[in-house]
A tleap script that builds the chain and sets N, CA, C and O, in Angstrom:
source leaprc.protein.ff14SB
mol = sequence {
  NMET ASP LYS GLN PRO ASN PRO ARG GLY PHE
  TRP SER LEU ARG TRP TYR GLY SER LEU PRO
  LEU SER GLN LEU PHE TRP ARG ASP MET LEU
  GLY LEU GLY THR LEU LEU ASN LEU VAL PHE
  LEU PHE PHE THR LEU MET LEU TYR ALA GLN
  ARG ALA ASP PRO LEU LEU ALA MET ALA VAL
  HIE TRP ALA VAL LEU PRO LEU ASN LEU PHE
  LEU VAL ALA SER VAL TRP ARG HIE HIE GLN
  ALA HIE SER GLY PHE LYS ALA ALA ALA ALA
  LEU TRP LEU GLY VAL THR PHE LEU CALA
}
set mol.1.N position { 0.769 -1.519 -0.057 }
set mol.1.CA position { -0.230 -0.254 -0.159 }
set mol.1.C position { 0.826 1.331 -0.323 }
set mol.1.O position { 0.753 2.150 0.592 }
set mol.2.N position { 1.504 1.540 -1.218 }
set mol.2.CA position { 2.246 2.977 -1.372 }
set mol.2.C position { 1.166 4.040 -1.550 }
set mol.2.O position { 1.125 4.584 -2.653 }
set mol.3.N position { 0.487 4.329 -0.834 }
set mol.3.CA position { -0.351 5.940 -0.870 }
set mol.3.C position { 0.363 6.956 -0.421 }
set mol.3.O position { 0.859 7.215 0.676 }
set mol.4.N position { 0.319 7.781 -1.999 }
set mol.4.CA position { 0.837 8.895 -1.461 }
set mol.4.C position { -0.601 9.983 -0.548 }
set mol.4.O position { -1.810 10.067 -0.766 }
set mol.5.N position { 0.338 10.666 0.511 }
set mol.5.CA position { -0.608 11.383 1.143 }
set mol.5.C position { -0.825 12.770 0.179 }
set mol.5.O position { -0.286 13.440 -0.702 }
set mol.6.N position { -2.064 12.674 1.055 }
set mol.6.CA position { -3.196 14.043 0.663 }
set mol.6.C position { -3.339 15.028 1.378 }
set mol.6.O position { -4.409 15.190 1.964 }
set mol.7.N position { -2.418 15.827 1.493 }
set mol.7.CA position { -2.050 16.986 2.337 }
set mol.7.C position { -2.910 17.967 2.059 }
set mol.7.O position { -2.983 18.442 0.926 }
set mol.8.N position { -3.946 18.540 3.451 }
set mol.8.CA position { -4.472 19.437 3.564 }
set mol.8.C position { -4.311 20.098 5.082 }
set mol.8.O position { -5.429 20.322 5.545 }
set mol.9.N position { -3.509 20.380 5.759 }
set mol.9.CA position { -3.689 20.907 6.760 }
set mol.9.C position { -2.488 21.832 6.640 }
set mol.9.O position { -1.554 21.660 5.858 }
set mol.10.N position { -2.641 23.005 7.653 }
set mol.10.CA position { -1.338 23.704 7.692 }
set mol.10.C position { 0.275 23.022 7.834 }
set mol.10.O position { 1.345 23.379 7.342 }
set mol.11.N position { 0.035 22.281 8.421 }
set mol.11.CA position { 1.030 21.117 9.172 }
set mol.11.C position { 1.584 20.206 7.914 }
set mol.11.O position { 2.645 20.387 7.317 }
set mol.12.N position { 0.913 19.507 7.741 }
set mol.12.CA position { 0.889 18.945 6.461 }
set mol.12.C position { 1.559 19.281 4.613 }
set mol.12.O position { 2.454 18.781 3.931 }
set mol.13.N position { 0.420 20.505 4.378 }
set mol.13.CA position { 1.197 20.914 3.011 }
set mol.13.C position { 2.239 20.885 3.201 }
set mol.13.O position { 2.899 20.060 2.569 }
set mol.14.N position { 2.979 21.858 4.262 }
set mol.14.CA position { 4.451 22.418 4.503 }
set mol.14.C position { 5.105 21.024 4.272 }
set mol.14.O position { 5.950 20.897 3.386 }
set mol.15.N position { 4.789 20.147 4.929 }
set mol.15.CA position { 5.686 18.738 4.900 }
set mol.15.C position { 6.097 18.463 4.087 }
set mol.15.O position { 7.253 18.665 3.714 }
set mol.16.N position { 4.840 17.643 3.317 }
set mol.16.CA position { 4.768 17.134 2.526 }
set mol.16.C position { 4.960 17.894 1.106 }
set mol.16.O position { 4.440 17.360 0.126 }
set mol.17.N position { 5.792 19.308 0.903 }
set mol.17.CA position { 5.828 19.900 0.133 }
set mol.17.C position { 5.196 20.462 -0.773 }
set mol.17.O position { 5.912 21.018 -1.606 }
set mol.18.N position { 3.365 20.576 -1.038 }
set mol.18.CA position { 2.588 20.741 -1.508 }
set mol.18.C position { 2.380 22.045 -1.298 }
set mol.18.O position { 1.367 22.448 -1.870 }
set mol.19.N position { 3.139 23.095 -0.505 }
set mol.19.CA position { 3.017 24.468 -1.071 }
set mol.19.C position { 4.077 24.595 -2.078 }
set mol.19.O position { 4.990 23.778 -1.969 }
set mol.20.N position { 4.166 25.626 -3.236 }
set mol.20.CA position { 4.864 26.457 -3.452 }
set mol.20.C position { 6.244 26.940 -2.796 }
set mol.20.O position { 6.135 27.694 -1.829 }
set mol.21.N position { 7.606 26.566 -3.244 }
set mol.21.CA position { 8.580 26.989 -2.114 }
set mol.21.C position { 8.771 28.332 -2.221 }
set mol.21.O position { 9.586 28.875 -1.475 }
set mol.22.N position { 8.127 28.987 -3.062 }
set mol.22.CA position { 7.939 30.456 -2.861 }
set mol.22.C position { 7.467 31.040 -2.083 }
set mol.22.O position { 7.971 31.967 -1.449 }
set mol.23.N position { 6.154 30.492 -1.970 }
set mol.23.CA position { 5.078 30.942 -0.726 }
set mol.23.C position { 5.616 30.308 0.710 }
set mol.23.O position { 5.586 31.111 1.643 }
set mol.24.N position { 5.940 29.422 0.912 }
set mol.24.CA position { 6.413 28.600 1.653 }
set mol.24.C position { 7.809 29.264 2.760 }
set mol.24.O position { 8.040 29.197 3.967 }
set mol.25.N position { 8.526 29.913 1.530 }
set mol.25.CA position { 10.091 30.652 2.354 }
set mol.25.C position { 9.977 31.996 2.527 }
set mol.25.O position { 10.493 32.780 3.324 }
set mol.26.N position { 9.045 32.143 1.443 }
set mol.26.CA position { 8.826 34.430 1.942 }
set mol.26.C position { 8.028 34.277 2.576 }
set mol.26.O position { 8.302 34.508 3.753 }
set mol.27.N position { 6.785 33.883 2.335 }
set mol.27.CA position { 5.267 34.176 3.034 }
set mol.27.C position { 5.641 33.940 4.015 }
set mol.27.O position { 6.228 34.820 4.645 }
set mol.28.N position { 5.419 32.351 4.690 }
set mol.28.CA position { 5.631 31.697 5.159 }
set mol.28.C position { 6.525 31.340 6.645 }
set mol.28.O position { 6.088 31.257 7.793 }
set mol.29.N position { 7.945 31.169 6.128 }
set mol.29.CA position { 8.777 31.347 6.858 }
set mol.29.C position { 9.623 32.175 7.020 }
set mol.29.O position { 10.122 31.947 8.122 }
set mol.30.N position { 10.400 33.584 6.260 }
set mol.30.CA position { 10.741 34.777 6.063 }
set mol.30.C position { 9.439 35.718 6.658 }
set mol.30.O position { 9.857 36.218 7.702 }
set mol.31.N position { 8.019 36.166 6.414 }
set mol.31.CA position { 7.002 36.475 6.899 }
set mol.31.C position { 6.540 36.429 8.168 }
set mol.31.O position { 6.840 37.125 9.139 }
set mol.32.N position { 5.763 35.519 8.055 }
set mol.32.CA position { 5.050 34.775 9.219 }
set mol.32.C position { 6.348 34.351 10.517 }
set mol.32.O position { 6.266 34.754 11.678 }
set mol.33.N position { 7.252 33.655 10.096 }
set mol.33.CA position { 8.049 32.802 11.283 }
set mol.33.C position { 8.743 34.118 11.858 }
set mol.33.O position { 8.750 34.404 13.055 }
set mol.34.N position { 9.324 34.878 10.852 }
set mol.34.CA position { 9.637 36.717 11.342 }
set mol.34.C position { 8.776 37.450 12.560 }
set mol.34.O position { 9.088 37.480 13.750 }
set mol.35.N position { 7.818 37.926 12.042 }
set mol.35.CA position { 7.058 38.485 12.835 }
set mol.35.C position { 6.151 37.846 13.898 }
set mol.35.O position { 5.339 38.445 14.603 }
set mol.36.N position { 6.523 36.054 13.898 }
set mol.36.CA position { 6.059 36.393 15.163 }
set mol.36.C position { 7.303 35.692 16.082 }
set mol.36.O position { 6.883 35.372 17.194 }
set mol.37.N position { 8.344 35.465 15.929 }
set mol.37.CA position { 9.574 36.074 16.551 }
set mol.37.C position { 9.622 37.378 17.158 }
set mol.37.O position { 9.676 37.453 18.385 }
set mol.38.N position { 9.610 38.270 16.546 }
set mol.38.CA position { 9.379 39.682 16.995 }
set mol.38.C position { 8.400 39.616 17.844 }
set mol.38.O position { 8.757 40.025 18.948 }
set mol.39.N position { 6.769 39.104 17.781 }
set mol.39.CA position { 5.984 39.258 18.671 }
set mol.39.C position { 6.556 38.767 19.720 }
set mol.39.O position { 6.852 39.668 20.505 }
set mol.40.N position { 6.873 37.626 20.119 }
set mol.40.CA position { 7.379 36.797 20.991 }
set mol.40.C position { 8.687 37.707 21.985 }
set mol.40.O position { 8.812 37.842 23.202 }
set mol.41.N position { 9.313 38.084 21.104 }
set mol.41.CA position { 11.015 39.071 21.586 }
set mol.41.C position { 9.785 39.910 22.563 }
set mol.41.O position { 9.510 39.618 23.727 }
set mol.42.N position { 9.287 40.774 21.923 }
set mol.42.CA position { 8.463 41.320 22.275 }
set mol.42.C position { 8.047 41.211 23.818 }
set mol.42.O position { 8.606 41.835 24.720 }
set mol.43.N position { 6.988 40.332 23.981 }
set mol.43.CA position { 6.628 40.097 25.023 }
set mol.43.C position { 8.009 39.536 26.041 }
set mol.43.O position { 7.966 39.815 27.239 }
set mol.44.N position { 9.118 38.801 25.530 }
set mol.44.CA position { 9.547 38.337 26.817 }
set mol.44.C position { 10.296 39.774 26.900 }
set mol.44.O position { 10.379 40.107 28.082 }
set mol.45.N position { 10.847 40.701 26.055 }
set mol.45.CA position { 11.194 41.628 26.795 }
set mol.45.C position { 10.074 42.643 27.993 }
set mol.45.O position { 10.371 43.545 28.777 }
set mol.46.N position { 9.069 42.149 27.745 }
set mol.46.CA position { 8.089 43.406 28.380 }
set mol.46.C position { 7.748 42.325 29.936 }
set mol.46.O position { 7.144 42.839 30.878 }
set mol.47.N position { 8.223 40.836 30.008 }
set mol.47.CA position { 8.264 40.478 31.247 }
set mol.47.C position { 9.612 40.756 31.613 }
set mol.47.O position { 9.595 40.396 32.790 }
set mol.48.N position { 10.574 41.089 31.425 }
set mol.48.CA position { 12.015 40.989 31.950 }
set mol.48.C position { 11.937 42.537 32.421 }
set mol.48.O position { 12.756 42.967 33.233 }
set mol.49.N position { 10.742 43.498 31.781 }
set mol.49.CA position { 11.002 44.912 32.221 }
set mol.49.C position { 9.909 44.922 33.385 }
set mol.49.O position { 9.615 45.946 34.002 }
set mol.50.N position { 9.278 43.531 33.643 }
set mol.50.CA position { 8.070 43.667 34.810 }
set mol.50.C position { 9.274 42.834 35.773 }
set mol.50.O position { 8.481 42.453 36.634 }
set mol.51.N position { 10.333 42.397 36.146 }
set mol.51.CA position { 10.938 41.739 36.927 }
set mol.51.C position { 9.912 40.732 36.822 }
set mol.51.O position { 9.207 40.823 37.827 }
set mol.52.N position { 9.446 39.667 35.941 }
set mol.52.CA position { 9.026 38.737 36.137 }
set mol.52.C position { 10.002 37.589 36.223 }
set mol.52.O position { 11.171 37.975 36.202 }
set mol.53.N position { 9.809 36.016 36.333 }
set mol.53.CA position { 10.238 35.213 36.276 }
set mol.53.C position { 11.151 35.164 35.290 }
set mol.53.O position { 10.709 35.256 34.145 }
set mol.54.N position { 12.549 35.018 35.470 }
set mol.54.CA position { 13.280 34.670 33.742 }
set mol.54.C position { 12.995 33.394 33.633 }
set mol.54.O position { 12.603 33.235 32.477 }
set mol.55.N position { 12.975 32.401 34.196 }
set mol.55.CA position { 12.988 31.126 33.752 }
set mol.55.C position { 11.381 31.149 33.041 }
set mol.55.O position { 11.070 30.313 32.194 }
set mol.56.N position { 10.110 32.576 33.667 }
set mol.56.CA position { 8.964 32.114 32.313 }
set mol.56.C position { 9.711 32.913 31.091 }
set mol.56.O position { 9.858 32.332 30.015 }
set mol.57.N position { 10.199 34.307 31.280 }
set mol.57.CA position { 10.378 34.784 30.223 }
set mol.57.C position { 11.300 34.301 29.157 }
set mol.57.O position { 11.014 34.602 27.999 }
set mol.58.N position { 12.417 33.560 29.402 }
set mol.58.CA position { 12.889 32.531 28.640 }
set mol.58.C position { 11.763 31.505 27.723 }
set mol.58.O position { 11.658 31.223 26.530 }
set mol.59.N position { 11.096 31.176 28.832 }
set mol.59.CA position { 9.922 29.842 28.328 }
set mol.59.C position { 9.378 30.325 26.838 }
set mol.59.O position { 9.422 29.793 25.728 }
set mol.60.N position { 8.741 31.820 27.421 }
set mol.60.CA position { 8.221 32.209 26.514 }
set mol.60.C position { 8.491 32.761 25.239 }
set mol.60.O position { 7.774 32.873 24.245 }
set mol.61.N position { 10.139 33.214 25.551 }
set mol.61.CA position { 11.224 33.698 24.009 }
set mol.61.C position { 11.446 32.465 23.271 }
set mol.61.O position { 11.656 32.707 22.083 }
set mol.62.N position { 11.478 30.970 23.620 }
set mol.62.CA position { 12.157 29.955 22.853 }
set mol.62.C position { 10.798 28.805 22.830 }
set mol.62.O position { 10.843 27.580 22.721 }
set mol.63.N position { 9.529 29.780 22.988 }
set mol.63.CA position { 7.845 29.026 22.900 }
set mol.63.C position { 8.102 29.359 21.122 }
set mol.63.O position { 6.972 29.002 20.790 }
set mol.64.N position { 8.563 29.649 20.189 }
set mol.64.CA position { 8.099 29.709 19.259 }
set mol.64.C position { 8.891 28.525 18.224 }
set mol.64.O position { 8.424 27.869 17.293 }
set mol.65.N position { 10.386 28.559 18.855 }
set mol.65.CA position { 11.547 27.658 18.042 }
set mol.65.C position { 11.029 26.345 17.524 }
set mol.65.O position { 11.643 25.743 16.643 }
set mol.66.N position { 10.115 25.967 17.955 }
set mol.66.CA position { 9.545 24.683 17.664 }
set mol.66.C position { 9.057 24.576 15.756 }
set mol.66.O position { 9.372 23.734 14.915 }
set mol.67.N position { 7.973 26.141 15.624 }
set mol.67.CA position { 7.432 26.531 14.408 }
set mol.67.C position { 8.758 26.622 13.656 }
set mol.67.O position { 8.681 26.114 12.537 }
set mol.68.N position { 9.923 27.117 13.954 }
set mol.68.CA position { 11.076 28.144 13.515 }
set mol.68.C position { 11.793 26.595 12.986 }
set mol.68.O position { 12.134 26.548 11.804 }
set mol.69.N position { 12.040 25.218 13.948 }
set mol.69.CA position { 12.939 24.472 13.017 }
set mol.69.C position { 11.693 23.634 12.240 }
set mol.69.O position { 12.226 23.182 11.227 }
set mol.70.N position { 10.251 23.217 12.260 }
set mol.70.CA position { 9.470 22.833 11.034 }
set mol.70.C position { 9.819 23.674 10.208 }
set mol.70.O position { 10.453 23.140 9.298 }
set mol.71.N position { 9.644 25.306 10.030 }
set mol.71.CA position { 9.323 25.985 8.759 }
set mol.71.C position { 10.834 25.272 7.830 }
set mol.71.O position { 10.768 24.846 6.677 }
set mol.72.N position { 11.998 25.297 8.610 }
set mol.72.CA position { 13.430 25.468 8.528 }
set mol.72.C position { 13.313 24.114 7.491 }
set mol.72.O position { 13.468 24.023 6.273 }
set mol.73.N position { 12.900 22.902 8.748 }
set mol.73.CA position { 12.821 21.512 7.770 }
set mol.73.C position { 11.830 21.379 7.049 }
set mol.73.O position { 11.570 20.306 6.504 }
set mol.74.N position { 11.144 22.387 6.930 }
set mol.74.CA position { 10.057 22.035 5.562 }
set mol.74.C position { 10.647 22.718 4.233 }
set mol.74.O position { 10.192 22.273 3.180 }
set mol.75.N position { 11.606 23.748 4.150 }
set mol.75.CA position { 11.989 24.379 3.539 }
set mol.75.C position { 13.179 23.401 2.691 }
set mol.75.O position { 13.402 23.463 1.482 }
set mol.76.N position { 13.955 22.367 3.829 }
set mol.76.CA position { 14.711 21.852 3.350 }
set mol.76.C position { 14.098 20.838 2.824 }
set mol.76.O position { 14.857 20.499 1.916 }
set mol.77.N position { 13.063 20.025 2.815 }
set mol.77.CA position { 13.145 18.752 2.515 }
set mol.77.C position { 11.860 19.054 0.761 }
set mol.77.O position { 11.753 18.432 -0.296 }
set mol.78.N position { 11.388 19.896 1.146 }
set mol.78.CA position { 10.895 20.546 -0.148 }
set mol.78.C position { 11.775 20.428 -1.802 }
set mol.78.O position { 12.897 20.868 -2.055 }
set mol.79.N position { 10.861 19.716 -2.708 }
set mol.79.CA position { 11.574 19.468 -3.727 }
set mol.79.C position { 12.298 20.268 -4.678 }
set mol.79.O position { 13.216 19.846 -5.382 }
set mol.80.N position { 11.932 21.222 -4.670 }
set mol.80.CA position { 12.345 22.285 -5.329 }
set mol.80.C position { 13.551 23.217 -5.170 }
set mol.80.O position { 14.129 23.837 -6.063 }
set mol.81.N position { 13.954 23.182 -3.185 }
set mol.81.CA position { 14.852 23.545 -2.932 }
set mol.81.C position { 16.361 23.390 -3.088 }
set mol.81.O position { 16.882 22.314 -2.797 }
set mol.82.N position { 17.037 24.346 -3.504 }
set mol.82.CA position { 18.261 23.910 -4.062 }
set mol.82.C position { 19.110 24.561 -2.805 }
set mol.82.O position { 18.569 25.132 -1.858 }
set mol.83.N position { 20.457 24.387 -2.950 }
set mol.83.CA position { 21.470 25.092 -1.771 }
set mol.83.C position { 21.203 26.205 -1.782 }
set mol.83.O position { 21.241 26.437 -0.574 }
set mol.84.N position { 20.904 27.281 -2.328 }
set mol.84.CA position { 20.608 28.496 -2.135 }
set mol.84.C position { 19.553 28.851 -0.811 }
set mol.84.O position { 19.904 29.494 0.178 }
set mol.85.N position { 18.371 28.357 -1.003 }
set mol.85.CA position { 17.344 28.149 -0.427 }
set mol.85.C position { 17.374 27.803 1.051 }
set mol.85.O position { 16.872 28.257 2.080 }
set mol.86.N position { 18.179 26.803 0.713 }
set mol.86.CA position { 18.419 25.745 2.460 }
set mol.86.C position { 19.661 26.097 2.627 }
set mol.86.O position { 20.198 25.192 3.266 }
set mol.87.N position { 20.527 27.060 2.359 }
set mol.87.CA position { 21.621 28.000 2.794 }
set mol.87.C position { 20.911 29.253 3.676 }
set mol.87.O position { 21.303 29.417 4.831 }
set mol.88.N position { 19.985 30.035 3.189 }
set mol.88.CA position { 19.152 30.924 3.760 }
set mol.88.C position { 18.229 30.520 4.736 }
set mol.88.O position { 17.944 31.059 5.806 }
set mol.89.N position { 17.915 29.767 4.354 }
set mol.89.CA position { 16.522 29.023 5.799 }
set mol.89.C position { 17.671 28.644 7.152 }
set mol.89.O position { 17.470 29.068 8.290 }
set mol.90.N position { 18.611 27.970 6.863 }
set mol.90.CA position { 19.853 27.985 7.960 }
set mol.90.C position { 20.545 29.029 8.353 }
set mol.90.O position { 21.613 28.936 8.959 }
set mol.91.N position { 20.049 29.989 8.072 }
set mol.91.CA position { 20.814 31.269 8.359 }
set mol.91.C position { 20.111 32.187 9.024 }
set mol.91.O position { 20.568 32.877 9.935 }
set mol.92.N position { 18.617 32.246 8.459 }
set mol.92.CA position { 17.339 32.836 9.224 }
set mol.92.C position { 17.077 32.246 10.707 }
set mol.92.O position { 16.711 32.757 11.765 }
set mol.93.N position { 17.452 30.859 10.277 }
set mol.93.CA position { 17.218 29.910 12.020 }
set mol.93.C position { 18.323 30.501 12.974 }
set mol.93.O position { 18.140 31.067 14.052 }
set mol.94.N position { 19.562 30.230 12.302 }
set mol.94.CA position { 20.903 31.183 12.858 }
set mol.94.C position { 20.273 32.154 14.020 }
set mol.94.O position { 20.142 31.825 15.198 }
set mol.95.N position { 19.845 33.649 13.343 }
set mol.95.CA position { 19.210 34.715 13.125 }
set mol.95.C position { 18.712 34.362 14.389 }
set mol.95.O position { 19.227 34.516 15.496 }
set mol.96.N position { 17.332 33.726 13.977 }
set mol.96.CA position { 16.575 34.326 14.688 }
set mol.96.C position { 16.892 32.976 16.505 }
set mol.96.O position { 16.432 32.909 17.645 }
set mol.97.N position { 17.471 32.546 16.030 }
set mol.97.CA position { 18.283 31.448 17.478 }
set mol.97.C position { 18.854 32.108 18.624 }
set mol.97.O position { 18.850 31.791 19.814 }
set mol.98.N position { 19.535 33.468 17.784 }
set mol.98.CA position { 20.451 34.568 18.667 }
set mol.98.C position { 20.028 35.025 19.017 }
set mol.98.O position { 20.020 35.064 20.247 }
set mol.99.N position { 19.142 35.943 18.135 }
set mol.99.CA position { 17.829 36.702 18.819 }
set mol.99.C position { 16.653 36.628 19.935 }
set mol.99.O position { 15.849 37.553 20.046 }
savepdb mol mol.pdb
quit
């Protein structure tokens, strides 16, 4: 039973490469991913400014990491991704990891 998956949801469309690479890379990873990283960074800085527990602030900051890893892995798995896209995705992940 070698059945091809029929992705329809947010996660499976990206994981199985059913979304165009340009949409996955530019809109989802660079656009949505960066926006979410900035929002979570803002909330982290607000928690620090209010002298909240540092562990809570770090948990909020790192909460978006699984999405970042998923988006980068989806770009890497995409059948049209060449080394330029893969390198840019890895660089983006490095920058978001350090921020």
